[in-house]
N, C-alpha and C positions, 0 to 999 in steps of 0.2 A: 521579499520574498523568500528569496534562494539564500545560504548561506554560503561560507569563503568557497565548500570544496564543490561547489558548485560549479565556480565561473567558471573555469577552463572546459568548462564541456559543452559543445557548443548543440545539442544534442537532444543535453534538457533543459539550456535558453530557450530553446525553441516553443514557446507557448503552448504553438498547435499543437505539439503531439503531447500533452496533458486533456485530458476531461477532467466535470467536478461532477460528485453528486449531490441525490438532496440532501445528504446530513454531510455535507462539510470536505467531501474524500477525496483529492487532486491523486485520479491517477493516470499512470503514462498509457500510450495505444500498444506499445514490447511489454504489456505486466500478465499474465494469469489471474485473473481474478475468478475462481469455479465459486457460482452462488452466495452473492454480494449480499444478502439481508442476513448475513451470518457471522458478520463482520458488525461488534461489538463497536464504536468509535469512530470520534470524529474529528474533523479537523485535520488530517495525517496527508502523509503524500506519500505516492509510493511511486520511487522509483522507474527504470528501464531494467529489462530479465529479474523483476520477484515475481513469485506464486507462493498463494495464497488461498489454501487449499479448506477451505469453510465449508466444502460438498462432503466432509466429514465430520463437523460439528463446529461449534458456536466458537469464534475467534476472539480472544478482549485484545485490543493494542489502546493503549493510554494514547491520549488525546494533545496533539500536537509535538506527533512523532512523523520521521522520517525514514522508512525503509529503502534503504541505497540500494545498490543491484548485486542482481545474486543470492537475493532471500528465499527459501523455504520457510514458509513460515504454516505450521497445521498444529491440530489441535494436541493437546498431553491424550497417551492412552491409556490414560488409567486415572481420569479426571475422576475427583471426590469431592461432594460438595454437603 
């Protein structure tokens, strides 16, 4: 489940620090998810110290992605469809 990057990290190797949603998103108990219903993705891993601001709008993340530490993701200010 984890790549070589995570092998030396004791806090990440401890699976009890993670939970799983019905969409298959594995997230750390030490990350900040705002309104997780606005995340359009599945099968991603969200590491500790990640902030997802989906309360500001819809966030689209590619499948099988790993969001590493100290990442802030929020929707674009000038979203055009």
